[in-house]
Structure formats: C-alpha cells, structure tokens
C-alpha positions in Angstrom: 0.0 0.0 0.0 2.8 2.5 0.9 4.4 2.1 -2.6 1.0 2.9 -4.1 0.8 6.1 -2.0 4.0 7.7 -3.2 3.5 6.5 -6.7 0.0 7.9 -6.8 1.1 11.2 -5.4 4.1 11.5 -7.8 1.6 10.8 -10.7 -0.8 13.5 -9.5 1.7 16.3 -10.2 5.3 16.6 -11.7 5.7 19.5 -9.1 5.9 17.0 -6.3 9.6 16.4 -5.2 9.3 14.2 -2.2 6.7 12.2 -0.3 7.0 10.9 3.2 4.4 8.8 5.0 4.4 8.2 8.7 2.4 5.4 10.2 3.0 5.2 14.0 6.8 5.2 14.4 7.5 3.9 10.9 8.5 6.5 8.2 8.8 5.8 4.5 10.5 8.5 2.4 10.6 8.8 -1.4 12.0 11.5 -3.6 12.2 12.0 -7.3 15.6 10.9 -8.8 16.1 14.0 -10.9 16.1 16.7 -8.1 18.4 19.7 -8.4 18.7 20.3 -4.7 17.6 17.2 -2.7 17.5 17.5 1.1 19.5 15.1 3.3 17.6 11.9 3.9 18.7 11.8 7.6 17.4 15.2 8.3 14.2 14.3 6.4 13.7 11.3 8.7 14.0 13.4 11.8 11.7 16.1 10.3 9.0 13.4 9.9 9.6 11.9 13.4 9.7 15.1 15.4 9.2 18.4 13.6 6.1 17.7 11.4 4.1 15.9 14.2 4.8 18.9 16.5 3.7 21.4 13.8 0.5 19.4 13.2 -0.2 19.1 16.9 0.1 22.8 17.5 -1.8 23.8 14.4 -4.6 21.2 15.2 -4.9 22.5 18.7 -5.3 26.1 17.5 -7.6 25.1 14.7 -9.9 23.3 17.1 -10.2 26.3 19.4 -12.4 28.5 17.2 -11.1 28.1 13.6 -13.2 25.1 12.4 -10.3 22.6 12.6 -7.3 22.0 10.5 -7.1 20.6 7.0 -3.4 20.9 6.3 -0.3 23.0 6.9 1.7 24.6 4.0 5.2 25.9 4.8 7.4 27.9 2.3 11.0 26.9 2.8 13.7 28.4 0.6 13.9 25.5 -1.9 10.4 24.1 -1.8 6.9 24.2 -0.2 6.1 21.6 2.4 2.5 20.3 2.6 1.8 18.4 5.8 -1.5 16.7 6.7 -2.6 14.3 9.4 -3.8 10.9 8.1 -5.8 8.1 9.6 -2.7 6.4 10.9 -0.1 9.2 11.1 0.8 12.0 8.6 1.9 12.6 5.1 4.5 15.2 4.1 4.9 16.3 0.6 7.6 18.7 -0.8 6.4 20.8 -3.8 8.5 22.8 -6.3 8.5 26.6 -5.6 7.3 27.4 -9.1 4.3 25.1 -8.8 0.7 26.4 -9.1 -0.4 25.6 -5.6 -4.1 26.3 -6.6 -3.7 23.2 -8.8 -1.3 21.0 -7.0 -2.8 21.1 -3.5 -6.3 20.0 -4.7 -4.7 17.2 -6.7 -2.9 16.1 -3.5 -6.1 16.3 -1.5 -8.0 14.3 -4.1 -5.3 11.6 -4.3 -5.3 11.3 -0.5 -9.1 10.9 -0.4 -9.0 8.3 -3.2 -6.4 6.3 -1.2 -8.7 6.6 1.9 -5.8 8.2 3.9 -7.9 11.2 5.1 -11.6 11.6 5.9 
C-alpha cells in the first residue's frame, strides 16, 4: 500500500519532489531521482519523526479552538513548499517545487489522499 501512496502522489503532479508517509513510528521516504537540490535523507527522517508531528499538533490545537479545525499546513522553505497533513494512521508530508501552481497541486494532492482513503 505504501508504494501505491507515493506512486499515486508523484503521478498526481510533476511538481511533487518528495513524499513521506508516517504510520506510527514507521516512516517511509521517497523523492524524485532528478532533483536539483535534494535534502538530506537523515534530516528528512527526523523532520518526519519530530518536527512535522509537532507542527501538526500545534496547528490542530489552534484550529480546534475556534477556527473550524485544521485541513493541512503549508510551509514555504527556501527550496520548496512543504505540505503536511494528518492521516488516519499518522501523517503525510509532501515537498512541492517553488514554481508550482499551488491552486492546482494542493487540490490534486487532496483528491489523491481521499481516493487512497488516507484522510476523511
């Protein structure tokens, strides 16, 4: 199933650079082979284990106060955008090229995650 997840997300947009899926304490990372500036896989692993869960926890708590909840978080780093969303069993983290049309890419990601029954 995990292989299908990253394959389906890469197929949804050529602007997707990297896909990470966390299920419990297990993290699976995949990135496109032809990246100009890939990030370090060791730092990516720790980002998925510690940083992104903390970001999701904080944003979810804020969203549940009086904002109607949280759908996803989108961060603009120097070399890419990072889309982070809680899933049924953990979270998904997707790096997107900086020149991507986010109004197209994010709905494609959302649709793919729904089709894979990863989010409700």
